PLY file of the C-alpha trace (Angstrom):
ply
format ascii 1.0
element vertex 510
property float x
property float y
property float z
element edge 509
property int vertex1
property int vertex2
end_header
-52.88 -62.14 -31.65
-51.64 -65.45 -30.52
-48.20 -67.49 -32.70
-48.55 -71.11 -33.52
-45.68 -72.97 -34.06
-45.08 -76.44 -35.53
-41.76 -77.86 -35.93
-42.03 -81.05 -38.86
-39.99 -83.29 -38.20
-39.70 -85.15 -42.03
-37.62 -88.18 -43.49
-36.14 -85.53 -46.41
-36.59 -82.05 -44.46
-37.23 -80.29 -41.16
-39.85 -77.10 -41.55
-40.74 -74.47 -38.58
-43.78 -72.77 -39.36
-45.59 -69.96 -37.28
-49.21 -68.96 -38.10
-50.61 -66.17 -36.46
-53.87 -66.12 -34.53
-56.25 -64.12 -33.26
-59.60 -64.16 -30.90
-62.29 -64.48 -33.79
-59.92 -67.35 -35.40
-58.02 -65.62 -38.01
-55.19 -66.70 -39.01
-52.16 -66.58 -41.27
-48.95 -67.98 -41.65
-45.87 -65.50 -40.54
-42.64 -67.81 -40.83
-41.92 -70.99 -43.22
-38.16 -72.25 -43.07
-36.65 -75.43 -44.62
-33.64 -77.65 -43.72
-33.43 -80.33 -45.88
-31.70 -83.07 -43.50
-32.51 -86.20 -45.44
-32.98 -88.35 -42.11
-33.61 -91.35 -44.16
-30.21 -92.19 -44.87
-28.49 -91.63 -41.89
-30.59 -94.48 -40.65
-27.73 -97.57 -40.00
-27.40 -101.23 -40.38
-28.81 -101.82 -36.74
-31.26 -99.03 -37.72
-30.34 -96.52 -35.53
-29.76 -92.58 -36.42
-26.58 -92.28 -36.69
-24.30 -90.10 -34.68
-24.09 -87.93 -37.37
-27.64 -88.38 -38.30
-28.47 -86.85 -34.52
-25.91 -83.41 -34.74
-27.98 -82.70 -37.72
-31.20 -82.95 -35.96
-29.81 -80.82 -33.23
-28.17 -78.24 -35.44
-31.23 -77.42 -37.43
-33.62 -77.80 -34.17
-31.63 -75.17 -32.41
-31.61 -72.83 -35.02
-35.65 -73.37 -35.02
-35.73 -72.37 -32.04
-33.85 -69.27 -32.02
-36.28 -68.15 -34.38
-39.09 -69.09 -32.02
-37.35 -67.16 -28.76
-37.25 -63.99 -30.60
-40.89 -64.71 -31.56
-43.45 -62.83 -29.56
-46.72 -64.51 -28.46
-45.72 -67.79 -29.35
-47.88 -69.65 -27.22
-47.71 -73.34 -28.42
-44.69 -75.45 -30.42
-46.18 -78.01 -31.52
-42.99 -80.10 -32.73
-43.84 -83.87 -34.45
-41.53 -86.81 -36.21
-42.60 -89.36 -39.05
-40.69 -91.78 -40.33
-37.43 -91.64 -40.22
-38.01 -91.06 -36.52
-40.35 -94.17 -36.41
-37.50 -96.07 -37.71
-35.16 -95.46 -35.77
-34.67 -98.42 -32.86
-32.82 -95.44 -30.97
-35.84 -92.90 -31.11
-36.47 -93.25 -27.64
-33.06 -91.61 -26.57
-33.01 -89.05 -29.62
-35.72 -87.31 -28.76
-34.93 -87.17 -25.03
-31.45 -85.87 -25.78
-33.34 -83.58 -28.22
-35.44 -81.81 -25.50
-32.81 -81.98 -23.50
-30.92 -79.99 -25.51
-33.22 -77.67 -26.91
-35.96 -77.19 -24.77
-38.15 -79.26 -27.80
-40.56 -82.25 -26.66
-40.96 -83.62 -30.24
-44.49 -86.31 -30.54
-43.58 -88.75 -32.35
-46.43 -90.17 -35.13
-47.43 -92.68 -36.04
-47.81 -93.70 -39.70
-52.12 -93.50 -39.10
-51.80 -90.37 -37.49
-49.55 -88.92 -40.89
-52.22 -90.12 -42.77
-55.30 -88.45 -40.42
-53.31 -85.51 -40.78
-53.31 -85.06 -45.24
-56.63 -86.19 -44.88
-57.71 -83.65 -42.40
-55.86 -80.68 -43.96
-57.77 -82.03 -47.35
-61.47 -81.73 -46.81
-60.89 -78.50 -44.60
-58.59 -76.87 -47.71
-59.94 -77.94 -50.88
-63.56 -78.26 -52.98
-63.00 -82.33 -52.99
-65.52 -84.32 -50.73
-64.80 -88.69 -52.58
-61.49 -89.12 -52.55
-58.16 -90.43 -52.78
-55.76 -88.74 -50.65
-51.66 -90.13 -50.95
-48.71 -88.16 -49.18
-45.29 -89.71 -49.98
-42.67 -88.39 -47.67
-38.79 -89.40 -47.44
-39.25 -92.22 -45.53
-42.91 -93.01 -45.51
-46.04 -93.29 -48.00
-49.63 -92.28 -46.36
-53.06 -92.88 -48.46
-56.56 -92.30 -47.10
-60.10 -92.68 -48.88
-62.35 -90.26 -47.92
-66.28 -90.44 -48.68
-68.49 -87.02 -48.09
-65.27 -85.05 -46.65
-65.44 -88.26 -43.98
-62.27 -91.01 -44.00
-63.42 -94.04 -44.59
-59.81 -96.01 -44.83
-56.36 -95.30 -44.04
-52.55 -96.54 -44.71
-48.95 -95.82 -44.16
-46.65 -97.82 -45.86
-42.71 -97.94 -44.82
-41.24 -96.94 -48.01
-40.91 -93.31 -49.18
-38.81 -91.23 -51.71
-35.75 -90.75 -50.00
-35.91 -95.16 -49.28
-37.29 -95.70 -52.44
-34.57 -94.50 -54.20
-32.04 -95.36 -52.29
-33.69 -99.70 -52.62
-33.48 -99.24 -56.76
-31.83 -96.65 -58.48
-28.24 -95.86 -56.42
-27.09 -98.89 -58.03
-27.40 -98.43 -61.83
-29.91 -101.34 -62.23
-31.48 -100.59 -65.71
-34.58 -102.44 -64.87
-35.58 -100.09 -62.20
-38.52 -98.35 -63.10
-40.17 -101.76 -63.74
-38.64 -103.31 -60.40
-39.87 -100.28 -58.33
-43.31 -100.73 -60.45
-44.23 -103.95 -59.36
-42.89 -103.66 -56.17
-45.30 -100.98 -55.20
-48.14 -101.87 -56.97
-48.08 -104.99 -55.21
-48.28 -102.89 -52.07
-50.96 -101.21 -53.33
-52.85 -104.11 -55.08
-53.49 -105.63 -51.02
-55.41 -102.30 -50.78
-58.75 -103.13 -52.65
-59.85 -99.82 -51.65
-56.98 -98.15 -54.08
-57.66 -99.83 -56.98
-60.65 -99.13 -59.56
-62.82 -96.44 -57.76
-62.63 -93.80 -60.13
-61.87 -91.05 -57.34
-59.66 -87.77 -58.04
-56.21 -88.75 -56.50
-54.91 -85.55 -54.50
-51.02 -85.44 -53.49
-49.51 -83.76 -50.74
-46.34 -82.44 -49.84
-42.94 -81.95 -51.94
-43.17 -84.31 -54.79
-46.15 -83.71 -55.54
-45.76 -80.04 -55.58
-43.29 -80.25 -57.92
-44.98 -82.24 -60.32
-47.84 -79.11 -60.44
-45.04 -76.73 -60.82
-43.31 -78.34 -63.34
-46.79 -78.96 -65.08
-47.49 -75.36 -64.52
-44.62 -74.24 -66.90
-44.82 -76.68 -69.73
-49.08 -75.53 -70.06
-48.02 -71.56 -69.76
-50.52 -72.08 -67.49
-51.84 -68.04 -66.78
-53.24 -68.52 -62.84
-51.66 -68.30 -60.25
-51.55 -71.08 -57.82
-50.42 -74.60 -56.68
-53.16 -75.52 -54.31
-55.85 -77.32 -56.17
-54.21 -78.10 -59.03
-55.16 -80.82 -61.41
-53.48 -82.49 -64.45
-55.34 -85.21 -66.90
-53.90 -89.04 -66.02
-52.77 -88.66 -69.24
-50.94 -86.08 -69.20
-49.56 -87.14 -65.44
-48.21 -90.56 -67.04
-46.22 -88.63 -70.08
-44.97 -85.86 -67.41
-43.43 -89.28 -65.40
-42.39 -90.79 -68.82
-40.62 -87.96 -69.21
-38.50 -86.87 -65.89
-37.51 -90.55 -66.34
-35.49 -90.21 -69.51
-33.85 -87.00 -68.63
-29.91 -87.46 -66.79
-29.54 -85.92 -63.38
-28.06 -83.11 -64.83
-31.43 -82.20 -66.71
-33.59 -82.69 -64.27
-31.08 -80.10 -62.07
-31.84 -76.80 -64.50
-35.54 -77.85 -65.29
-38.03 -75.19 -64.00
-40.58 -75.85 -62.12
-38.22 -78.40 -59.83
-36.30 -78.34 -56.81
-33.14 -78.94 -57.33
-32.85 -80.94 -54.17
-35.79 -83.30 -55.61
-34.33 -84.01 -58.99
-32.65 -87.50 -57.68
-35.86 -88.86 -55.71
-38.38 -87.45 -57.81
-37.90 -90.59 -60.09
-39.31 -93.10 -57.62
-41.53 -90.46 -56.23
-43.52 -89.61 -59.85
-43.95 -93.37 -60.52
-45.69 -94.12 -57.04
-48.44 -91.55 -57.25
-48.35 -91.57 -60.89
-49.22 -95.26 -60.76
-51.67 -95.00 -57.92
-53.73 -92.15 -60.36
-53.93 -95.21 -63.09
-54.27 -98.41 -60.49
-56.90 -95.72 -59.16
-59.09 -95.53 -62.79
-59.70 -92.03 -61.52
-59.50 -89.29 -64.52
-57.24 -86.95 -62.94
-54.31 -86.01 -59.95
-54.64 -82.99 -58.05
-52.39 -80.84 -56.21
-53.17 -80.28 -51.95
-50.60 -77.56 -50.92
-52.03 -77.91 -48.05
-50.72 -81.35 -45.72
-49.85 -82.51 -42.54
-48.55 -79.34 -41.18
-52.18 -77.84 -41.91
-53.54 -80.42 -40.83
-52.36 -81.15 -37.16
-52.82 -76.97 -36.79
-56.79 -77.14 -38.58
-56.76 -79.85 -35.74
-55.68 -77.73 -32.53
-57.48 -74.76 -33.59
-61.14 -76.67 -34.59
-61.09 -77.72 -31.27
-60.53 -74.28 -30.23
-63.60 -73.71 -31.78
-65.42 -76.37 -30.64
-65.83 -77.62 -34.41
-64.71 -80.89 -35.99
-63.76 -80.00 -39.49
-65.01 -76.32 -41.20
-68.68 -76.65 -41.85
-67.71 -75.45 -45.86
-64.48 -74.85 -47.09
-64.98 -71.65 -49.33
-66.90 -69.82 -46.52
-64.45 -69.93 -44.64
-62.00 -68.63 -47.02
-63.80 -65.89 -47.60
-64.35 -65.06 -44.43
-60.57 -65.23 -43.60
-60.31 -63.09 -47.54
-63.48 -60.42 -46.11
-60.86 -59.51 -42.66
-57.60 -59.60 -44.79
-58.66 -56.92 -46.95
-61.51 -55.26 -44.54
-64.18 -55.39 -46.97
-67.12 -54.34 -46.13
-70.12 -56.93 -44.87
-72.77 -55.16 -45.19
-72.31 -53.54 -47.94
-71.51 -56.35 -50.03
-74.03 -58.63 -48.63
-77.00 -55.45 -49.64
-75.62 -55.30 -53.43
-75.80 -59.27 -53.86
-79.35 -58.72 -52.59
-80.21 -56.71 -55.37
-78.08 -57.86 -58.17
-80.11 -61.50 -56.95
-83.50 -59.78 -57.65
-82.11 -57.88 -60.89
-80.92 -61.60 -61.52
-84.73 -63.08 -61.06
-86.19 -60.82 -63.06
-83.98 -61.97 -66.21
-83.40 -65.65 -65.33
-86.01 -66.37 -68.63
-82.71 -64.72 -70.61
-80.43 -66.71 -69.60
-81.65 -70.20 -70.01
-79.84 -72.35 -71.92
-76.76 -71.07 -71.11
-75.85 -73.01 -68.05
-77.72 -74.63 -64.50
-79.64 -71.95 -62.47
-77.16 -73.22 -59.45
-74.16 -72.45 -61.37
-75.20 -68.78 -62.24
-75.97 -68.71 -59.03
-72.92 -69.66 -57.22
-71.26 -67.15 -59.55
-73.55 -63.82 -58.53
-73.15 -64.56 -55.30
-68.86 -65.11 -54.79
-68.44 -62.58 -57.17
-70.54 -60.21 -54.86
-68.83 -61.51 -52.06
-65.72 -60.55 -53.52
-66.05 -57.30 -56.02
-64.71 -55.02 -54.10
-61.53 -56.53 -53.32
-59.77 -54.28 -55.27
-60.18 -51.07 -53.25
-58.21 -52.28 -50.69
-55.46 -52.15 -53.45
-56.63 -48.61 -54.73
-60.03 -47.30 -55.56
-59.17 -45.92 -58.96
-58.13 -49.14 -60.47
-60.30 -51.39 -57.82
-61.26 -53.56 -61.54
-57.97 -54.23 -62.43
-56.92 -54.95 -57.95
-59.94 -57.20 -57.99
-59.06 -59.09 -61.01
-55.29 -59.58 -60.84
-55.75 -60.96 -56.30
-58.21 -63.56 -57.56
-56.47 -64.63 -60.20
-53.24 -64.42 -57.78
-53.88 -65.83 -55.14
-54.99 -69.21 -53.61
-59.06 -69.19 -52.19
-59.49 -72.48 -50.54
-62.67 -74.41 -51.92
-62.82 -73.60 -55.20
-61.63 -75.02 -58.10
-59.17 -72.71 -60.93
-61.51 -72.48 -63.34
-64.47 -71.41 -60.84
-61.88 -69.09 -59.12
-61.82 -67.76 -63.66
-64.75 -66.96 -63.46
-65.95 -65.08 -59.78
-62.47 -62.67 -61.23
-64.25 -61.92 -64.40
-68.06 -61.29 -62.65
-66.74 -59.48 -59.75
-63.71 -57.25 -61.57
-66.28 -56.43 -64.60
-65.79 -52.81 -65.68
-67.14 -52.62 -69.28
-67.43 -55.09 -72.01
-64.16 -54.91 -73.49
-62.24 -54.52 -69.45
-63.86 -58.12 -69.86
-61.96 -59.03 -72.92
-58.83 -57.91 -72.45
-58.18 -59.76 -68.81
-59.67 -62.64 -70.17
-57.65 -62.66 -73.06
-54.38 -64.37 -71.31
-57.08 -67.43 -70.49
-58.39 -68.33 -72.86
-57.03 -72.01 -72.51
-59.72 -72.59 -69.13
-62.58 -70.36 -71.05
-64.78 -72.07 -72.93
-66.75 -69.80 -76.01
-70.34 -69.69 -74.27
-69.30 -68.77 -71.05
-68.52 -65.22 -71.84
-71.71 -63.93 -72.40
-72.99 -65.73 -68.92
-69.65 -63.12 -67.11
-70.77 -60.44 -68.92
-74.36 -60.56 -67.54
-73.07 -61.27 -64.47
-70.90 -58.63 -64.72
-73.01 -56.08 -65.63
-76.07 -57.00 -63.10
-73.42 -56.92 -60.41
-72.44 -53.82 -61.61
-75.94 -52.56 -61.40
-77.12 -53.11 -58.23
-73.60 -51.87 -56.76
-75.18 -48.88 -58.41
-78.81 -48.83 -56.51
-76.00 -48.14 -53.27
-73.34 -45.80 -54.40
-73.79 -44.33 -51.60
-73.95 -47.25 -49.53
-76.51 -45.87 -47.31
-79.04 -48.58 -48.39
-81.37 -45.80 -49.92
-82.98 -48.48 -52.00
-85.17 -50.89 -49.82
-85.70 -53.49 -53.21
-85.62 -53.69 -56.84
-89.21 -54.94 -59.62
-87.16 -56.01 -62.24
-89.81 -57.99 -64.73
-89.20 -58.67 -69.04
-91.86 -56.61 -70.88
-94.49 -57.35 -73.39
-91.65 -55.56 -75.53
-89.34 -57.26 -74.73
-88.07 -54.42 -72.59
-85.99 -55.04 -69.04
-88.61 -52.67 -67.18
-86.94 -52.23 -63.41
-88.24 -50.19 -60.57
-86.25 -48.88 -58.10
-88.41 -48.64 -54.43
-86.18 -45.90 -52.69
-86.50 -43.66 -49.32
-84.48 -40.46 -48.39
-82.35 -39.62 -51.30
-81.36 -41.39 -53.81
-79.83 -38.96 -55.84
-76.52 -40.72 -56.60
-77.82 -43.80 -57.04
-80.38 -43.19 -59.91
-77.33 -41.27 -61.46
-75.23 -44.09 -61.35
-77.49 -46.02 -62.10
-78.72 -44.70 -65.33
-75.25 -43.99 -66.51
-74.11 -47.56 -66.15
-77.29 -49.33 -67.18
-76.12 -49.78 -71.29
-74.15 -52.25 -69.67
-76.53 -54.32 -68.84
-78.50 -53.04 -71.92
-75.80 -55.00 -74.69
-75.12 -57.33 -72.28
-79.05 -59.18 -72.98
-79.26 -57.18 -75.73
-82.48 -55.55 -75.16
-83.66 -51.70 -73.81
-83.75 -51.24 -70.23
-85.66 -48.84 -68.50
-84.85 -46.98 -64.95
-87.79 -45.41 -62.73
-86.95 -44.33 -59.04
-90.44 -44.55 -56.94
-90.02 -43.06 -53.86
-91.52 -45.72 -50.82
-94.28 -43.82 -48.28
-92.95 -42.96 -44.62
0 1
1 2
2 3
3 4
4 5
5 6
6 7
7 8
8 9
9 10
10 11
11 12
12 13
13 14
14 15
15 16
16 17
17 18
18 19
19 20
20 21
21 22
22 23
23 24
24 25
25 26
26 27
27 28
28 29
29 30
30 31
31 32
32 33
33 34
34 35
35 36
36 37
37 38
38 39
39 40
40 41
41 42
42 43
43 44
44 45
45 46
46 47
47 48
48 49
49 50
50 51
51 52
52 53
53 54
54 55
55 56
56 57
57 58
58 59
59 60
60 61
61 62
62 63
63 64
64 65
65 66
66 67
67 68
68 69
69 70
70 71
71 72
72 73
73 74
74 75
75 76
76 77
77 78
78 79
79 80
80 81
81 82
82 83
83 84
84 85
85 86
86 87
87 88
88 89
89 90
90 91
91 92
92 93
93 94
94 95
95 96
96 97
97 98
98 99
99 100
100 101
101 102
102 103
103 104
104 105
105 106
106 107
107 108
108 109
109 110
110 111
111 112
112 113
113 114
114 115
115 116
116 117
117 118
118 119
119 120
120 121
121 122
122 123
123 124
124 125
125 126
126 127
127 128
128 129
129 130
130 131
131 132
132 133
133 134
134 135
135 136
136 137
137 138
138 139
139 140
140 141
141 142
142 143
143 144
144 145
145 146
146 147
147 148
148 149
149 150
150 151
151 152
152 153
153 154
154 155
155 156
156 157
157 158
158 159
159 160
160 161
161 162
162 163
163 164
164 165
165 166
166 167
167 168
168 169
169 170
170 171
171 172
172 173
173 174
174 175
175 176
176 177
177 178
178 179
179 180
180 181
181 182
182 183
183 184
184 185
185 186
186 187
187 188
188 189
189 190
190 191
191 192
192 193
193 194
194 195
195 196
196 197
197 198
198 199
199 200
200 201
201 202
202 203
203 204
204 205
205 206
206 207
207 208
208 209
209 210
210 211
211 212
212 213
213 214
214 215
215 216
216 217
217 218
218 219
219 220
220 221
221 222
222 223
223 224
224 225
225 226
226 227
227 228
228 229
229 230
230 231
231 232
232 233
233 234
234 235
235 236
236 237
237 238
238 239
239 240
240 241
241 242
242 243
243 244
244 245
245 246
246 247
247 248
248 249
249 250
250 251
251 252
252 253
253 254
254 255
255 256
256 257
257 258
258 259
259 260
260 261
261 262
262 263
263 264
264 265
265 266
266 267
267 268
268 269
269 270
270 271
271 272
272 273
273 274
274 275
275 276
276 277
277 278
278 279
279 280
280 281
281 282
282 283
283 284
284 285
285 286
286 287
287 288
288 289
289 290
290 291
291 292
292 293
293 294
294 295
295 296
296 297
297 298
298 299
299 300
300 301
301 302
302 303
303 304
304 305
305 306
306 307
307 308
308 309
309 310
310 311
311 312
312 313
313 314
314 315
315 316
316 317
317 318
318 319
319 320
320 321
321 322
322 323
323 324
324 325
325 326
326 327
327 328
328 329
329 330
330 331
331 332
332 333
333 334
334 335
335 336
336 337
337 338
338 339
339 340
340 341
341 342
342 343
343 344
344 345
345 346
346 347
347 348
348 349
349 350
350 351
351 352
352 353
353 354
354 355
355 356
356 357
357 358
358 359
359 360
360 361
361 362
362 363
363 364
364 365
365 366
366 367
367 368
368 369
369 370
370 371
371 372
372 373
373 374
374 375
375 376
376 377
377 378
378 379
379 380
380 381
381 382
382 383
383 384
384 385
385 386
386 387
387 388
388 389
389 390
390 391
391 392
392 393
393 394
394 395
395 396
396 397
397 398
398 399
399 400
400 401
401 402
402 403
403 404
404 405
405 406
406 407
407 408
408 409
409 410
410 411
411 412
412 413
413 414
414 415
415 416
416 417
417 418
418 419
419 420
420 421
421 422
422 423
423 424
424 425
425 426
426 427
427 428
428 429
429 430
430 431
431 432
432 433
433 434
434 435
435 436
436 437
437 438
438 439
439 440
440 441
441 442
442 443
443 444
444 445
445 446
446 447
447 448
448 449
449 450
450 451
451 452
452 453
453 454
454 455
455 456
456 457
457 458
458 459
459 460
460 461
461 462
462 463
463 464
464 465
465 466
466 467
467 468
468 469
469 470
470 471
471 472
472 473
473 474
474 475
475 476
476 477
477 478
478 479
479 480
480 481
481 482
482 483
483 484
484 485
485 486
486 487
487 488
488 489
489 490
490 491
491 492
492 493
493 494
494 495
495 496
496 497
497 498
498 499
499 500
500 501
501 502
502 503
503 504
504 505
505 506
506 507
507 508
508 509
């Protein structure tokens, strides 16, 4: 496995991330260290990075270089700097000194390149096809608009959370919020594509992450994971007002808010909230992936000779199958059998959701139904549900991740109800019946390949005139264990469909 190191020299913090990647482009984060440096505070009256600021930068980079040198197989060290270094007139001198003293060659990103990386991370890690991204850093704010996952507009504003705090909040002005909003509104209004497009706003970076974390805590949100978490527009507005009304001490002790952001959260949240309002969209969404991930995806996809990840969720599934040692041949075989059952009962699912969504949920649930076996075979169902509700999956909403978790982990109705109890706020009343039916279908399909020897060739499924579900399993070789399991567990589908299920096994003539 090779290792790809990235050093992100931001205006507020400096971070080292090392990602391991193999020849088949399976990758995972191995190391993630952050140092709060606030380089923006060290830009002097002549727009130079001060001697003290340079010392802080060198100190952090030497620590990071010490770690990198002791890691084996680091093939790439990609160091890049953003707004603070863009602003520093003496940046060439500083970066030359960095190279001489640490061996780290730093590339200076333009505002538009920084914006591009944010956009690139969003389209390669979320399910959003059309949206507006905002990355408010310490010294700059990058915005993009994309349609059909393609970049349409981008811009970099020369203000960020640290610089806005210094300008509007440090002097104790009682009208600071009004002055800040007037300033930012004027800047945003200069770009007509930021106003009135009714697109979801996707936030990148530490401030957006803190807002999502605070909201989850206040809402007693049951799912784990911040990536792709959404906040309704009105709730975001109320949270912004609440933060502004608190003292610095109250914010420092607030659950979900990093202490080192208790000051700059005020201008940053106001900027994000204002953009959501001006755009007239309904939601704000957090992307847990941003600048660094965008830079990594650019490098990785270049190796793969691709311009973007074709279908984000499929790539996530590929990574998960690898990480949890899933048998792709077995899951594909069970999925085929599950859809043969589904085709025979679609008539009974009319009015319970679109055929497209039902098929989507069953397909991805089948892909991940054996996830829990990686942890423990006996408690596979519970482990599958726990994993799917506690890990981020790129390209799928939290609501859909819960749907897949309920179907993929289905064991029986009682278990389904128990698993769903903590998540009632995320479930509509009629959804549970669909998930019970799909879970029972998937469990039965698994029974038809109980030995994993693929002895059942196909299933013929139909409703009889007496409203009984009839399943004929055509098999070769020995299907003893398949028949035993299917006959024992058909009761779950009978209970879900409120009808009897007759299963007959027929040997295929050789």
